[in-house]
C-alpha positions as CSV (number, residue, x, y, z in Angstrom):
1,X,-6.6,-70.8,94.8
2,X,-3.7,-72.1,97.5
3,X,-1.6,-70.2,98.9
4,X,2.5,-71.2,98.8
5,X,5.0,-70.3,101.9
6,X,7.0,-68.8,99.3
7,X,4.9,-65.8,98.2
8,X,5.1,-64.5,101.8
9,X,8.2,-62.2,102.9
10,X,11.1,-63.9,104.9
11,X,13.7,-62.2,106.6
12,X,17.2,-63.3,107.6
13,X,17.2,-65.1,111.1
14,X,20.3,-64.2,112.7
15,X,21.3,-60.3,113.3
16,X,25.1,-60.5,113.0
17,X,25.5,-57.8,115.8
18,X,25.2,-61.0,117.9
19,X,28.1,-63.1,116.7
20,X,30.2,-61.4,119.6
21,X,27.6,-62.3,121.5
22,X,27.2,-65.9,120.7
23,X,30.5,-66.3,121.0
24,X,31.3,-65.3,124.4
25,X,28.6,-67.4,125.5
26,X,29.4,-70.4,124.0
27,X,33.5,-70.0,125.2
28,X,32.5,-69.1,128.5
29,X,30.1,-72.6,129.2
30,X,32.6,-74.4,128.1
31,X,35.1,-72.8,129.9
32,X,33.1,-73.6,133.2
33,X,32.3,-77.3,132.2
34,X,36.0,-77.9,131.9
35,X,37.0,-76.3,134.9
36,X,33.9,-77.7,136.8
37,X,34.9,-81.6,135.5
38,X,38.4,-80.9,135.4
39,X,37.9,-79.9,139.6
40,X,36.1,-83.4,140.3
41,X,33.3,-81.6,140.9
42,X,29.4,-82.2,140.0
43,X,26.6,-80.2,138.7
44,X,22.9,-80.8,140.4
45,X,19.9,-81.5,137.6
46,X,18.5,-78.2,139.1
47,X,20.7,-75.9,136.9
48,X,20.2,-77.9,134.1
49,X,16.4,-77.6,134.1
50,X,16.7,-73.5,135.0
51,X,19.1,-73.8,131.6
52,X,16.0,-75.6,129.5
53,X,14.0,-72.2,129.0
54,X,17.6,-70.5,127.5
55,X,16.8,-72.2,123.9
56,X,13.2,-71.9,123.8
57,X,13.6,-68.2,124.0
58,X,16.2,-67.8,121.3
59,X,14.2,-70.3,118.7
60,X,11.1,-68.4,119.3
61,X,13.5,-64.9,118.8
62,X,14.3,-66.7,115.4
63,X,11.8,-67.4,114.4
64,X,10.0,-63.7,115.0
65,X,12.6,-62.6,113.3
66,X,12.3,-64.7,110.4
67,X,8.8,-63.1,109.6
68,X,10.0,-59.7,110.4
69,X,8.9,-59.0,114.1
70,X,12.4,-57.7,114.8
71,X,11.3,-55.7,117.6
72,X,9.9,-59.0,119.7
73,X,12.7,-60.9,118.0
74,X,15.8,-58.5,119.6
75,X,13.8,-58.4,122.9
76,X,13.4,-62.1,123.6
77,X,16.7,-62.9,122.0
78,X,18.6,-59.9,124.1
79,X,16.9,-61.2,127.6
80,X,17.5,-64.8,126.5
81,X,21.5,-63.9,126.4
82,X,21.7,-61.6,129.2
83,X,19.9,-63.5,131.7
84,X,21.4,-67.1,130.5
85,X,24.8,-65.8,130.7
86,X,24.5,-64.0,134.2
87,X,22.7,-67.6,135.5
88,X,25.5,-69.6,134.0
89,X,28.3,-67.8,135.0
90,X,26.7,-67.7,138.7
91,X,27.5,-71.2,139.1
92,X,31.0,-70.2,137.9
93,X,32.1,-68.1,140.6
94,X,30.3,-71.1,142.8
95,X,33.1,-73.5,141.2
96,X,36.2,-70.6,141.1
97,X,35.1,-70.4,145.1
98,X,36.5,-73.6,145.6
99,X,40.0,-72.6,144.5
100,X,40.2,-69.0,145.4
101,X,42.8,-68.0,147.2
102,X,43.3,-66.1,150.0
103,X,40.6,-63.7,151.6
104,X,40.8,-60.0,150.3
105,X,39.2,-58.0,153.0
106,X,42.2,-56.9,154.6
107,X,43.6,-54.9,151.7
108,X,40.0,-54.1,150.6
109,X,39.1,-52.6,153.9
110,X,42.5,-50.2,154.0
111,X,41.9,-48.6,150.8
112,X,38.6,-48.0,152.2
113,X,40.3,-46.1,155.0
114,X,42.7,-45.1,152.5
115,X,40.1,-43.0,150.4
116,X,38.4,-41.9,154.0
117,X,35.4,-44.3,153.8
118,X,34.2,-45.9,157.0
119,X,31.7,-48.2,156.4
120,X,30.0,-48.6,160.0
121,X,28.9,-45.0,159.7
122,X,27.5,-45.1,156.5
123,X,25.7,-48.6,157.5
124,X,24.4,-46.2,160.4
125,X,23.4,-43.2,158.3
126,X,21.7,-45.6,155.7
127,X,19.8,-47.8,158.0
128,X,16.5,-45.6,157.6
129,X,16.7,-46.0,154.4
130,X,17.0,-49.4,154.0
131,X,13.5,-50.3,152.4
132,X,14.2,-47.7,149.4
133,X,17.3,-48.8,149.1
134,X,16.5,-52.5,148.5
135,X,14.2,-52.2,146.3
136,X,16.5,-50.2,143.8
137,X,19.1,-52.6,145.0
138,X,17.2,-55.2,143.5
139,X,15.6,-53.6,140.7
140,X,19.0,-55.4,139.4
141,X,16.9,-58.0,138.6
142,X,14.3,-56.3,136.4
143,X,15.8,-53.5,135.5
144,X,18.1,-54.5,132.4
145,X,14.8,-56.4,130.7
146,X,12.6,-52.9,130.9
147,X,15.9,-51.4,129.4
148,X,16.2,-54.0,126.3
149,X,11.9,-53.9,125.7
150,X,12.1,-49.8,125.8
151,X,15.1,-50.0,123.6
152,X,13.8,-52.5,121.1
153,X,10.9,-51.1,121.0
154,X,12.3,-48.0,119.7
155,X,13.8,-50.4,116.9
156,X,17.1,-48.9,118.9
157,X,18.8,-52.4,118.2
158,X,22.7,-51.3,117.6
159,X,22.1,-50.0,121.4
160,X,20.6,-52.8,122.7
161,X,23.4,-55.5,121.5
162,X,26.1,-53.1,122.6
163,X,24.7,-53.1,126.7
164,X,24.2,-57.0,126.0
165,X,28.0,-56.8,124.9
166,X,29.2,-54.4,127.9
167,X,27.7,-56.7,130.1
168,X,28.4,-60.1,129.2
169,X,32.3,-58.9,129.0
170,X,32.1,-57.1,132.4
171,X,30.5,-60.2,133.9
172,X,33.4,-62.3,132.3
173,X,36.1,-60.2,133.7
174,X,35.0,-59.7,136.9
175,X,34.3,-63.3,137.4
176,X,38.0,-63.8,136.2
177,X,39.2,-61.6,138.8
178,X,37.3,-63.3,141.5
179,X,39.4,-66.1,142.6
180,X,41.8,-63.9,143.2
181,X,39.9,-61.6,145.4
182,X,37.2,-63.0,147.4
183,X,35.8,-61.3,150.6
184,X,34.3,-62.6,153.3
185,X,32.4,-59.0,153.3
186,X,32.2,-56.5,155.4
187,X,29.0,-57.5,157.6
188,X,30.5,-60.5,158.0
189,X,34.2,-58.9,159.1
190,X,32.0,-56.6,161.2
191,X,29.6,-58.9,162.7
192,X,26.4,-57.2,162.1
193,X,23.7,-59.0,163.1
194,X,20.8,-57.1,161.3
195,X,17.7,-59.1,160.1
196,X,17.8,-56.3,157.3
197,X,20.9,-57.5,155.9
198,X,20.4,-61.2,156.2
199,X,20.4,-61.7,152.4
200,X,23.5,-60.0,152.4
201,X,25.7,-62.7,154.3
202,X,23.7,-65.4,153.7
203,X,26.6,-66.1,150.7
204,X,29.3,-66.8,153.3
205,X,28.3,-70.5,154.8
206,X,27.9,-71.3,151.4
207,X,31.1,-69.8,150.0
208,X,33.0,-71.0,153.4
209,X,32.0,-74.5,152.3
210,X,33.0,-74.5,148.7
211,X,36.2,-72.7,149.8
212,X,36.9,-75.9,152.7
213,X,35.6,-78.5,150.2
214,X,32.9,-79.7,152.1
215,X,30.7,-79.3,149.3
216,X,31.7,-81.1,145.8
217,X,28.2,-80.8,144.4
218,X,27.3,-77.3,142.5
219,X,23.2,-76.6,142.8
220,X,20.8,-73.8,142.4
221,X,21.5,-73.0,146.1
222,X,24.4,-71.9,144.8
223,X,23.2,-69.2,142.9
224,X,24.5,-66.4,144.9
225,X,26.1,-63.0,144.9
226,X,29.9,-63.9,145.8
227,X,31.2,-61.1,147.3
228,X,34.3,-59.9,145.6
229,X,36.4,-56.9,143.9
230,X,35.4,-55.5,141.9
231,X,31.5,-55.1,142.2
232,X,29.4,-56.2,139.1
233,X,26.1,-54.6,140.6
234,X,27.9,-51.9,140.3
235,X,28.9,-52.5,136.6
236,X,25.2,-52.8,135.9
237,X,24.2,-49.3,137.4
238,X,26.6,-47.5,135.0
239,X,25.7,-50.1,131.8
240,X,22.2,-49.7,132.6
241,X,21.9,-45.6,133.1
242,X,24.3,-45.4,129.9
243,X,21.7,-47.8,127.6
244,X,18.6,-46.6,129.1
245,X,19.4,-43.4,128.7
246,X,18.6,-43.8,125.1
247,X,14.9,-44.6,126.0
248,X,13.4,-40.7,125.6
249,X,10.0,-41.8,128.3
250,X,12.5,-43.6,130.5
251,X,15.9,-42.2,131.1
252,X,15.3,-40.6,134.0
253,X,13.2,-43.4,136.2
254,X,16.4,-45.6,135.3
255,X,19.2,-43.0,136.0
256,X,17.5,-42.5,139.1
257,X,17.0,-46.2,139.9
258,X,21.0,-46.3,138.9
259,X,21.8,-44.0,141.8
260,X,19.6,-46.0,144.2
261,X,21.2,-49.3,143.4
262,X,24.3,-47.2,143.8
263,X,23.9,-45.9,146.8
264,X,22.3,-49.5,148.1
265,X,25.8,-51.4,147.5
266,X,27.9,-50.8,150.4
267,X,25.0,-51.9,152.8
268,X,22.5,-54.3,150.9
269,X,25.0,-55.4,148.5
270,X,27.7,-56.1,151.6
271,X,30.4,-54.4,149.7
272,X,33.7,-52.2,150.3
273,X,33.8,-48.8,148.6
274,X,36.9,-50.0,146.8
275,X,34.9,-52.8,144.9
276,X,32.8,-50.1,143.5
277,X,35.2,-48.1,142.6
278,X,36.8,-50.8,140.6
279,X,33.4,-51.7,139.3
280,X,33.0,-48.0,138.0
281,X,35.9,-48.6,136.1
282,X,35.3,-51.7,134.3
283,X,31.9,-50.9,133.4
284,X,33.0,-47.8,131.7
285,X,36.0,-49.3,130.0
286,X,34.3,-52.3,128.4
287,X,31.3,-49.6,126.7
288,X,33.9,-48.2,124.0
289,X,34.9,-51.7,123.3
290,X,31.5,-53.4,123.4
291,X,30.6,-50.2,120.3
292,X,33.6,-51.3,118.4
293,X,32.3,-55.0,118.3
294,X,28.9,-53.8,117.8
295,X,28.3,-51.3,115.1
296,X,25.4,-50.9,112.8
297,X,24.8,-53.0,110.2
298,X,26.2,-50.7,107.4
299,X,29.2,-50.3,109.1
300,X,29.7,-54.3,109.0
301,X,28.6,-54.9,105.9
302,X,29.7,-52.1,104.0
303,X,27.9,-49.7,101.4
304,X,25.7,-51.5,99.4
305,X,26.7,-51.7,95.9
306,X,24.4,-49.7,92.8
């Protein structure tokens, strides 16, 4: 006896809670490309090749949801959107660096002194702990995936989409501010020659080339963290702690890692304290907006008819 596909249950491919994410993704990429070509810059093949994994993950997520694997679908789609947007917008900071204004180190440093923060003293006090701080700081790369996977396994889909939406909103806003508050960073200003902080200052030669116009082609070399107000690492630490609190078996490890990440931001991340305060405000401010945009399905679709 033959078996027909129609005999199997199928489910909607698209989760309506993601509509704002796709809208932001498409709009930000379109704006980035318009700015790129409008400024007469070129895009190397590297970023295009790197972006090819994104549609594969999205199609895989949609196919998984179609056959009812919601946990797998949400995990794949959330990671594809979050990491895909982050990679794409890393290139936008390189583009915006070419038109960025005066360096903000003067007023950023003055703001630190106003609140009583001594960056050099913090550097000296935290130096013995740089090994642990680097681990916590670079958890920024893999910790979002851990939180997304945990929430997806527990079927907390709305919280997943609220987290990714909040992260995207904050990233777009932080990058929009970037050209108005670029910084050389404390490591460069204080002329710190510390091999442990080598990664912290490696962006500066790249940023200098972009600012003075000697580089007109954007490639994978430009995927570096540009130092600016506010600190997006601080945004991530706050939002990861908030999202991770929903994972009952990971909440304390995630919270501890986020505290370590925050402690590493001034030195390993090469930021002023005021950058962190701005990032904290931004990270917290967009969470209620994300909750407003992403609600439980019943709140979006209304009660079912009898």
